[in-house]
DONUBA-401949 format. One record per residue (C-alpha): residue number from 1; x, y, z. Coordinates in steps of 0.05 Angstrom, whole numbers, plus 32768, in hexadecimal, padded with zeros to 4 digits. Example, Ala and Ser with C-alpha at 12.3 -4.5 7.8 and 13.67 -1.06 7.14 Angstrom:
# DONUBA-401949
1  80F6  7FA6  809C
2  8111  7FEB  808F
***
This chain:
# DONUBA-401949
1  8402  77C6  77D3
2  840E  77D8  7821
3  83E2  77AD  7850
4  83E2  77C8  789A
5  83EC  7790  78CB
6  83AB  777E  78EC
7  839E  778A  7936
8  8378  7758  7961
9  8373  7758  79AD
10  8354  7712  79B2
11  836F  76DB  798A
12  835A  7695  7984
13  8388  7656  7971
14  8395  761D  7954
15  8396  75D4  794A
16  83BB  75A4  7973
17  83F8  7598  794A
18  843A  75B6  795E
19  845C  75B5  7917
20  8457  75ED  78E8
21  8431  75C7  78B4
22  83E9  75B5  78BF
23  83B7  758B  789E
24  8376  759D  7884
25  834F  7565  78B1
26  8365  7583  78F2
27  8339  75C0  790E
28  8361  75F7  792F
29  834F  7606  7974
30  8333  7648  798B
31  8351  766B  79C3
32  832E  76A9  79E9
33  8343  76D3  7A20
34  832B  770A  7A4B
35  8350  7734  7A7C
36  8367  777A  7A68
37  8378  7796  7AAE
38  839E  77CB  7AD5
39  83DC  77B9  7AF9
40  83F2  77C8  7B3D
41  843C  77D5  7B3D
42  8468  779A  7B64
43  842A  7771  7B67
44  8413  7732  7B42
45  83DB  772F  7B16
46  83B8  76F7  7AEB
47  83C7  7700  7AA1
48  8379  76EC  7A94
49  8339  76F4  7AB9
50  8320  76BA  7A8C
51  833A  768D  7A57
52  831F  7654  7A29
53  8335  7626  79F3
54  82FD  7608  79C6
55  8310  75D4  7996
56  82E1  75AC  7971
57  830B  756E  7966
58  8344  756E  7998
59  8345  7570  79E4
60  838F  7578  79F4
61  83CF  7596  79DB
62  8419  7589  79E3
63  842C  75D3  79FE
64  840E  7616  7A07
65  8434  7657  7A02
66  8430  769B  7A2E
67  845A  76D9  7A15
68  845D  771F  7A2A
69  8458  7734  79E2
70  8459  7782  79EE
71  8483  77AC  7A23
72  84A9  776F  7A3E
73  84E8  7783  7A67
74  8519  774D  7A6E
75  8532  774B  7AB9
76  84F2  776C  7AD8
77  84B5  774A  7AB7
78  84A2  76FD  7AC5
79  846D  76CE  7AB9
80  8460  769B  7AF4
81  842B  7661  7AF1
82  840C  765E  7B37
83  83E7  7626  7B5A
84  83F0  75DB  7B57
85  83F0  75B8  7B0E
86  840C  7577  7B14
87  840E  7563  7ACD
88  8429  75A7  7AB3
89  8472  75BE  7AB0
90  8485  760B  7AA1
91  84C4  762D  7A7F
92  84D1  7673  7A82
93  84FE  7690  7A4B
94  8516  76D4  7A63
95  852F  76E5  7A19
96  84E9  76DE  79FB
97  84C1  76EE  7A39
98  849D  76AC  7A28
99  847E  767B  7A5A
100  8478  7635  7A3D
101  843E  7604  7A5D
102  844A  75BC  7A48
103  843C  7574  7A63
104  8469  755F  7A9B
105  847B  751E  7A79
106  847E  753F  7A35
107  843A  7523  7A27
108  83FB  754C  7A0E
109  83D2  7574  7A40
110  838A  757B  7A48
111  8367  75B9  7A35
112  8348  75B9  7A75
113  838D  75BA  7A97
114  83AA  75EE  7A6B
115  836D  761B  7A74
116  8372  7616  7ABF
117  83BC  7621  7ABB
118  83B6  7662  7A8E
119  8384  767D  7AC3
120  83B8  7677  7AF8
121  83F4  7695  7ACD
122  8405  76D7  7AF0
123  8432  7711  7ADB
124  8460  7736  7B0A
125  8492  7772  7AFC
126  84C6  7789  7B2D
127  84C1  77D0  7B10
128  849F  7804  7B3A
129  848B  7824  7AF9
130  8478  77ED  7AC6
131  8460  77FE  7A7F
132  8423  77DF  7A5C
133  8429  7793  7A4C
134  8408  7765  7A18
135  8400  771B  7A21
136  83FA  76EB  79EB
137  83DE  76A0  79F5
138  83EC  7671  79BE
139  83EF  7626  79B3
140  8427  7632  797A
141  846F  7642  798E
142  8472  767D  7962
143  8475  76C3  7984
144  842F  76E6  797F
145  842B  7733  797F
146  83DF  7748  798D
147  83E8  7790  7972
148  83F2  776F  792D
149  83D1  772E  7930
150  8411  770B  7911
151  843E  76D6  7928
152  8487  76D4  7928
153  84BC  769C  7920
154  8508  76A0  7927
155  8529  7666  78F9
156  856E  7658  7909
157  8596  764A  78C6
158  85E2  7658  78D0
159  8600  767D  7893
160  85C1  7680  7869
161  85C0  76BC  7836
162  8589  76EF  7835
163  8570  76D5  77F5
164  8568  768C  780B
165  8549  76A7  784E
166  8515  76CB  7825
167  8507  7693  77FB
168  8504  765F  7833
169  84D7  768F  7860
170  84A8  7692  7825
171  84A2  7644  7823
172  848E  7640  786D
173  8448  7643  788C
174  842B  7646  78CF
175  83E8  7624  78D8
176  83D7  763D  7893
177  83F3  7681  7897
178  8425  7695  7862
179  846C  76A2  7878
180  849A  76DB  7861
181  84DC  76FC  787B
182  84C4  7729  78B2
183  84B2  776E  78A4
184  84B7  779A  78E6
185  848D  77DA  78E4
186  8488  77EE  792C
187  84AD  77F2  7971
188  8482  77BB  798D
189  848F  778C  7950
190  84D7  77A1  7952
191  84E1  778A  799F
192  84BC  7749  798F
193  84E3  7732  7954
194  8527  7752  796B
195  852F  7756  79B5
196  8506  771B  79C6
197  8517  76F2  798C
198  8548  76B3  7995
199  8580  76CF  796E
200  8597  76FF  7931
201  857C  76F5  78ED
202  8566  770D  78AC
203  8525  7739  789F
204  8502  774E  785F
205  8521  7793  7853
206  8552  77A6  781D
207  856B  77E0  77F0
208  8586  77B6  77B7
209  855A  77D7  7784
210  8575  7820  7794
211  85AB  782A  77C7
212  8598  784C  7803
213  8548  7843  77F8
214  8538  7809  7827
215  84F6  77E3  7818
216  84D2  77A9  7836
217  84CD  7775  77FE
218  84A8  773F  7824
219  8463  7736  7845
220  842C  776A  7839
221  845B  77A0  7842
222  8481  7791  7800
223  8496  77CD  77DB
224  848C  77FF  781B
225  84CA  782B  7823
226  84DF  782E  786D
227  8521  7855  786A
228  8544  7886  783C
229  8592  7893  783F
230  85C8  7878  7868
231  85D5  787B  78B5
232  85BC  78C5  78BB
233  8580  78B3  7889
234  8535  78B6  78A5
235  84F8  788D  78A2
236  84B5  7898  7885
237  8497  7869  78B7
238  84C0  783E  78E3
239  8505  7825  78E4
240  8534  7805  7918
241  857A  780A  7900
242  85B7  77FB  7931
243  85EB  7833  7940
244  8609  7850  7905
245  85E2  7823  78D5
246  85D1  781A  7899
247  8619  7827  7884
248  862B  77FA  7847
249  866A  77EC  7865
250  8683  77B6  783C
251  865D  77CC  77FB
252  861E  77AC  77E8
253  8604  77A9  782C
254  85BB  77A8  7813
255  8599  7778  783F
256  8578  7785  7884
257  858F  7759  78BF
258  8580  7759  790D
259  85C4  7767  792B
260  85E3  7735  795C
261  85C4  7746  799F
262  8609  7755  79BA
263  8616  778D  798D
264  85F9  77D5  7994
265  85AD  77DB  799E
266  858F  7796  79AD
267  855E  7783  7977
268  856F  77BC  7949
269  8584  77B2  78FF
270  85C7  77B4  78D4
271  85D4  77AF  7888
272  85F7  7774  786F
273  860B  7754  782B
274  85DA  7720  7811
275  860D  76EC  782F
276  861B  7712  7869
277  865F  7719  788B
278  868F  76E0  7895
279  8685  76B7  78D3
280  8681  76E1  7913
281  864E  770F  792C
282  8637  772A  78EF
283  862F  76E4  78CC
284  85E7  76D1  78C0
285  85C6  76A2  78F4
286  8584  769B  78DC
287  8546  76C4  78C8
288  8502  76DE  78E4
289  84C4  76C2  78C7
290  8483  76E9  78CA
291  8438  76CD  78C2
292  8403  76F1  78B8
293  83E3  7728  788A
294  83EE  7706  7848
295  83B5  76FB  7811
296  8391  76B4  7817
297  83A8  76AF  7860
298  8370  7689  788D
299  834D  76AC  78C2
300  836C  768B  78FF
301  835E  7695  7948
302  8397  766D  7966
303  83AF  76A2  7999
304  838E  76CE  79CC
305  83AB  770A  79F1
306  839A  7739  7A29
307  83BB  7776  7A43
308  83CC  7798  7A85
309  83CE  77E4  7A8E
310  83F9  780C  7ABA
311  83DB  7848  7AD6
312  8406  7888  7ADD
313  8409  78D0  7AEC
314  83FF  78F6  7AAB
315  840D  793B  7AC1
316  8414  7965  7B02
317  840D  79B0  7B15
318  8436  79C8  7B51
319  8423  7A0A  7B72
320  8445  7A40  7B94
321  8432  7A77  7BCC
322  844F  7AAE  7BE9
323  8455  7AAC  7C38
324  8427  7A6D  7C3F
325  83DF  7A60  7C39
326  83B1  7A33  7C0D
327  83CC  7A15  7BD1
328  83AA  79EA  7B9B
329  83D5  79AF  7B7C
330  83BE  7988  7B43
331  83D1  7946  7B22
332  83AF  791F  7AE7
333  83B6  78D1  7AE2
334  83A3  78A0  7AA9
335  835C  7893  7A9F
336  8337  786C  7AD3
337  8375  7877  7B07
338  8368  789D  7B46
339  839C  78CE  7B5F
340  83B4  78BD  7BA5
341  83D9  78F3  7BCB
342  8410  78E4  7BFD
343  8442  7908  7C2B
344  847A  78DC  7C1A
345  8499  78C0  7BD9
346  848F  7879  7BF7
347  8463  7864  7C34
348  8448  789D  7C5A
349  8402  78B3  7C64
350  83CA  78B3  7C2C
351  83B6  7900  7C30
352  8384  7906  7BF6
353  8363  78E6  7BBC
354  8351  790E  7B7D
355  8373  7937  7B4C
356  8370  797A  7B70
357  838F  7982  7BB9
358  8389  79BF  7BDF
359  83B6  79C9  7C19
360  83C9  7A00  7C4B
361  8410  7A08  7C54
362  8445  7A36  7C70
363  8486  7A11  7C59
364  849A  79F1  7C14
365  847F  79AA  7C12
366  8482  7972  7BE4
367  8444  7940  7BDA
368  8448  7901  7BB0
369  840E  78E8  7B80
370  8403  78A1  7B68
371  83D3  788D  7B31
372  83A9  7857  7B51
373  837B  7821  7B3A
374  8353  77F6  7B69
375  8377  7816  7BA5
376  83BD  7801  7B8F
377  83F1  782A  7BB2
378  8430  780D  7B94
379  8455  7831  7B5C
380  847A  7872  7B4A
381  8465  78AA  7B73
382  846A  78F2  7B55
383  847C  792B  7B7E
384  8454  7969  7B79
385  846E  79A4  7B9B
386  8449  79DC  7BC3
387  8482  7A14  7BC6
388  847D  7A4A  7C01
389  84A6  7A88  7BF0
390  84B0  7AB7  7C29
391  84A8  7AFC  7C0E
392  84E7  7B23  7C0C
393  84EB  7B63  7C2C
394  850E  7BA9  7C1E
395  8546  7BAE  7C56
396  8555  7BF7  7C48
397  8553  7C2D  7C15
398  8583  7C6B  7C0F
399  8563  7CAA  7BF3
400  8593  7CD0  7BC3
401  859B  7D1A  7BAA
402  85AE  7D3A  7B68
403  85D2  7D79  7B64
404  85BC  7DA9  7B29
405  85B3  7D7A  7AEE
406  85E0  7D44  7B03
407  85D3  7CFC  7B18
408  85C4  7CDC  7B56
409  85BA  7C92  7B71
410  8587  7C73  7B9B
411  8597  7C34  7BC2
412  856B  7BF7  7BDF
413  8580  7BBA  7BFB
414  8553  7B79  7C08
415  8551  7B35  7C2B
416  8556  7B15  7BE8
417  8535  7B14  7BA2
418  8538  7B4A  7B6D
419  852F  7B92  7B7B
420  8500  7BB8  7B4D
421  84F7  7C04  7B47
422  84B2  7C23  7B34
423  8497  7C67  7B2A
424  8454  7C5E  7B51
425  844B  7C3D  7B9A
426  8418  7C0F  7B72
427  841E  7BF6  7B2E
428  8441  7C2A  7B08
429  847C  7C19  7AD5
430  84B8  7BED  7AE6
431  84F1  7C1E  7AD6
432  8531  7BFF  7AF8
433  8548  7BBA  7B13
434  857E  7BB1  7B3F
435  8594  7BCC  7B89
436  85AB  7C15  7B6F
437  8589  7C43  7B40
438  85AD  7C7E  7B22
439  8586  7CB4  7B06
440  8599  7CF4  7AE2
441  8577  7D2F  7AC2
442  8543  7D3B  7AF5
443  852A  7D80  7B08
444  8501  7D75  7B43
445  8502  7D47  7B82
446  84E2  7D08  7B6F
447  84CD  7CCB  7B93
448  84D4  7C82  7B7D
449  84BD  7C3F  7B92
450  84DF  7BFE  7B9D
451  84CF  7BBB  7BAB
452  84F1  7B73  7BAD
453  84D4  7B36  7B8B
454  84E7  7AE9  7B91
455  84C0  7AB2  7B72
456  8486  7AE0  7B63
457  8486  7AF8  7BA9
458  848A  7B42  7BB5
459  8497  7B6B  7BF1
460  8478  7BB3  7BFB
461  8493  7BE7  7BD8
462  84BC  7C1B  7BFB
463  84C5  7C67  7BEB
464  8509  7C81  7BDA
465  850E  7CCC  7BC5
466  853F  7CEF  7B97
467  8548  7D37  7BAF
468  855D  7D6A  7B7E
469  858A  7DA3  7B96
470  85A2  7DDF  7B73
471  85EE  7DE2  7B6A
472  8615  7E17  7B8F
473  8616  7E5B  7B66
474  8651  7E88  7B70
475  8689  7EAE  7B48
476  86D2  7EB0  7B4C
477  8703  7EE3  7B36
478  8716  7EDB  7AEB
479  8752  7EB7  7ADB
480  878D  7EBC  7AC9
481  87A5  7EEB  7B07
482  87E9  7F04  7B0E
483  8813  7EF5  7B4E
484  8850  7F27  7B51
485  8888  7F03  7B77
486  8885  7F16  7BC0
487  8843  7F37  7BC1
488  8809  7F08  7BD6
489  87C7  7F0A  7BAF
490  8780  7EF7  7BCA
491  8754  7EC8  7BA3
492  870C  7ED6  7BB2
493  86C2  7EBE  7BA3
494  868B  7EEA  7B9A
495  863E  7EEB  7B8C
496  862D  7EAD  7BB4
497  85E4  7E97  7BB3
498  85EF  7E6F  7BF3
499  8611  7E64  7C2E
500  8645  7E34  7C1A
501  8683  7E14  7C34
502  86C5  7E20  7C10
503  8701  7DFA  7C06
504  873A  7E17  7BDC
505  8773  7DE8  7BC1
506  87B4  7DF1  7B99
507  87CC  7DC7  7B64
508  87E5  7D90  7B96
509  87A2  7D8C  7BB1
510  87BA  7DAE  7BF3
511  8782  7DD3  7C16
512  8799  7E22  7C1E
513  875A  7E3D  7C36
514  8712  7E2B  7C50
515  86F7  7E72  7C48
516  86D5  7E97  7C0C
517  871E  7EAE  7BF9
518  8762  7E97  7BFA
519  87A5  7EBE  7BFD
520  87DA  7EA1  7BCF
521  8829  7EAB  7BC8
522  8833  7E84  7B8A
523  881F  7E7D  7B46
524  87EF  7E3C  7B2C
525  87AB  7E24  7B27
526  877E  7E30  7B64
527  873F  7E08  7B6B
528  8704  7E1A  7B9D
529  86C9  7DE8  7BAE
530  868C  7E07  7BC8
531  865F  7DD7  7BEB
532  8612  7DE6  7BFC
533  85F2  7DCE  7C3C
534  85D3  7D92  7C14
535  8613  7D7D  7C01
536  8619  7D98  7BB6
537  865A  7DB1  7B9E
538  8670  7DE0  7B66
539  86BA  7DE2  7B57
540  86DA  7E21  7B36
541  8723  7E2D  7B26
542  8750  7E67  7B1F
543  8794  7E6F  7AFA
544  87C9  7E97  7B1F
545  8806  7EAB  7AF3
546  8843  7EBF  7B15
547  886E  7EFA  7B00
548  88A2  7F25  7B18
549  88D3  7F64  7B02
550  8909  7F50  7AD4
551  894D  7F3F  7AF3
552  897F  7F63  7AC4
553  89C9  7F65  7AC3
554  8A02  7F79  7A91
555  8A01  7F29  7A80
556  89BD  7F34  7A62
557  89D3  7F6D  7A38
558  89F6  7F63  79F4
559  8A15  7FA5  79D5
560  8A2C  7FAC  798C
561  8A53  7FEE  798C
562  8A8B  8011  796A
563  8A61  8006  792B
564  8A36  8030  78FA
565  89F9  8011  791C
566  8A07  8003  7967
567  89D1  7FDB  7986
568  89B9  7FC1  79CC
569  899E  7F76  79D2
570  897A  7F63  7A11
571  8971  7F19  7A29
572  8928  7F0B  7A2B
573  892E  7ED5  7A5F
574  892C  7F05  7A9B
575  88FD  7EE3  7AC8
576  88B4  7EC2  7ACA
577  8897  7F05  7AB4
578  8880  7F1A  7A6D
579  88AE  7F5B  7A5D
580  88B2  7F98  7A2E
581  88E8  7FC1  7A24
582  88FB  800E  7A22
583  893D  8036  7A1B
584  8950  8075  7A41
585  8907  808B  7A4E
586  88E8  8065  7A85
587  88A5  8082  7A73
588  88A8  8080  7A2C
589  8886  8046  79FE
590  889F  8005  7A08
591  88A8  7FCF  79D3
592  88A7  7F80  79D7
593  88E8  7F78  79AD
594  8923  7F73  79DB
595  8953  7F9A  79AE
596  8966  7FE0  799C
597  898F  7FF8  7960
598  89AE  8037  7946
599  89BE  804A  7992
600  89F1  8080  7998
601  8A2F  807A  79BF
602  8A2D  808B  7A06
603  8A09  8073  7A43
604  89C3  805E  7A3C
605  898C  803C  7A6C
606  8968  7FFF  7A58
607  8923  7FF7  7A7D
608  88FE  7FB3  7A81
609  88B3  7FB5  7A93
610  888E  7F7C  7AA9
611  884A  7F76  7A86
612  8829  7F62  7AC0
613  883F  7F9E  7AE9
614  886B  7F7C  7B14
615  889C  7FB4  7B0E
616  88D1  7FD6  7ADF
617  891C  7FC5  7AE2
618  8954  7FEC  7AC3
619  899F  7FE9  7AAF
620  89CE  801D  7A9C
621  89FC  800B  7A5E
622  8A2D  8034  7A33
623  8A3E  802C  79EB
624  8A88  803C  79DB
625  8A9A  8064  79A1
626  8AD2  807C  797E
627  8ADF  8098  7933
628  8AF7  8062  7903
629  8B22  809B  78E3
630  8B33  80E5  78E8
631  8B50  811E  78BE
632  8B7C  814B  78E8
633  8B7E  8183  78B2
634  8B61  81BB  78DD
635  8B24  81BE  78AA
636  8AF6  81BA  78EA
637  8ADF  8176  78D5
638  8AFD  8138  78F9
639  8B39  8158  790B
640  8B43  8134  794E
641  8B34  80EE  7969
642  8B1C  80D7  79AF
643  8AF0  80A0  79D0
644  8AAA  80AF  79DA
645  8A70  8090  7A07
646  8A92  8087  7A46
647  8A66  809A  7A7E
648  8A73  80BC  7AC4
649  8A82  8078  7AE7
650  8AC6  8078  7ABE
651  8AFE  80A7  7ADF
652  8B2E  80D0  7ABB
653  8B63  80A3  7AD1
654  8B4C  8077  7A9A
655  8B7F  807F  7A5F
656  8B7C  806D  7A17
657  8BC2  805C  79F3
658  8BCC  8063  79A9
659  8BFE  8037  7982
660  8C13  803F  793B
661  8C19  8002  790D
662  8C54  7FE7  792B
663  8C3F  7FED  7970
664  8C62  8031  7982
665  8C3C  8058  79B9
666  8C2F  8099  7997
667  8BFC  80B7  79C5
668  8BDD  80B1  7A08
669  8B97  80D0  7A18
670  8B6D  80DA  7A56
671  8B32  80AF  7A46
672  8AFC  80E1  7A52
673  8B1F  8121  7A42
674  8B52  8120  7A11
675  8B50  811C  79C4
676  8B8D  810B  7996
677  8B9D  813C  795A
678  8BC7  810D  7935
679  8C0A  8124  7945
680  8C47  8101  796D
681  8C70  8136  7993
682  8C4F  816C  7969
683  8C5E  814B  7927
684  8C23  8137  78FE
685  8C23  80EE  78F0
686  8C1D  80CD  78A8
687  8BDB  80AF  7892
688  8BD6  806B  78AE
689  8BB0  8036  78D8
690  8BB6  8040  7922
691  8BA1  8015  7960
692  8B8B  802C  79A6
693  8B8A  8007  79E9
694  8B52  8027  7A1A
695  8B62  8015  7A66
696  8B21  8022  7A8F
697  8B1D  8035  7AD8
698  8AE0  8047  7B02
699  8AD1  8081  7B2D
700  8AFC  8061  7B66
701  8B37  805D  7B31
702  8B31  800F  7B2F
703  8B41  7FF4  7AEE
704  8B04  7FD1  7AD0
705  8B15  7FB9  7A90
706  8B38  7FC9  7A4A
707  8B24  7FD6  7A01
708  8B50  7FD1  79C9
***
């Protein structure tokens, strides 16, 4: 069964004996104390407002103990006996936070003197922000915890096992209260039996039954689970394991132990084997005995307790305002405490008392609040800030414009803060944030409104207008246009719907005209940009293709002659133009194919026409012809042989020499007038193969070539 530890504010004590075993003949004294008070930081305060000891059968005691049993901070807190007490000496234990009051000559001290001494014991803290404290006043040496009503005793026993400690603790009693290995169920209890104890030692927890399930197995809490798992486990109520504990490091580490105070967190726990570790910091040095809460325990009032409370500011509420004015600041203190307002974090002037402080300001100002009881002005002051933000302003705005259905950008600049764009001068919808607002798709001029905000302070809204202008509208000559080399052409715009500024450029970006038209002397892509009075632009381009009449020479002609199918081929790469071809008739139909076949021998004219109407070029050619054979038999058919096709440009001085198969000259003819009848010196030559050599001269009797 689980027993909750009892809580007492005032406890009464014990008989005059100082050992832990009492006799039934002695009646325990009753200790009573009053004096729950508020403490002013850095001051001294009596721990009681009244104190008394009532004992039917004794009038003196050997010692009396006063301990800061809750909230003790070593190095900050102290207890001091004030006044003159000649028969009394004191001893202050900084570890336990305990003041011992005893006879100066190790002799008993009368209750009257002890009562007077307790009334003059004062508490002082050097902290400017101390926590609440509980004081216990006992005749016995065991530490008393008012929140549980239990007593705690550290017993030194170097090397004692956990099992022996458990047994020995159960055999001890404290003024009739049954002892047991301590069970620690709260942070207050952990501090008293750990941090404020005399040394490290065993406590009453173990997981020997089931690994990882830690239970209290002593005292009223026996059977209560207080931890599940290892170092990363969890507690269903309270546990105070040291760093990385429990870890079962050596195996069978099933027993809870308050760690040596030099290791990790002071007063925290680790797990050890039943015998502990070998001599060293993890070797058992004793155990903690707890008294109280067991069935059959007598009801004792051998201790009394009081408390002091520290007031503090629970919450604050700062305030802000734009450009100055009255603000309301708030602060809430613990119950019964006044809120004092100061102008400095220390010292300074008391400005106001109360939870609310209204003040008119024009610059950001910090005030400082203190929770005060009984006009205490010591302690930590908490800042409460009244913030004044100067409203930002719009420095400038820049209107924008859109051409046609394009896009435009509105601009705004501000002193500081975030610039916001709205569709209304008041209220409306937030549509954009930032210094620039780019808009597209408008079909009419529209006004927007811009403001700037900083820390909830806002400027007045400024209007910014997006004008919508039409694009320039005009036409340009259709492309491609043809430029015949050497004959300039004019590019022009027409049907313009406005008075525009024009700018013509060539492919290199060079300006060639600033008029509605431009004269060009080359091919390429030409662009005109028209700009309206509002600055809107439209760009159109025209392609000019360059062409010219063909340049044709004999080198561009290939003739196949002296065949059954004489032909003329013309090189198609005759210039920049696109060409078509005709033979002998300039006005006949032209063909794309630069080739003529079945051409009779003789003089012919080749015509090359540029399809872009840049001119017709011509070249006269001739096809040389001669019979492959002839039959000089006077039958009227093929009776003679001669060269055909020579034109008038060849003079009659041209001559043709005929040779037999042995190279003998058998006949010499005039190229343009003579023929051969097959005879040599009047005698008909036999049937055979013969060769000829034609030596050609022009009209000026200049030799221009030969054919064989």
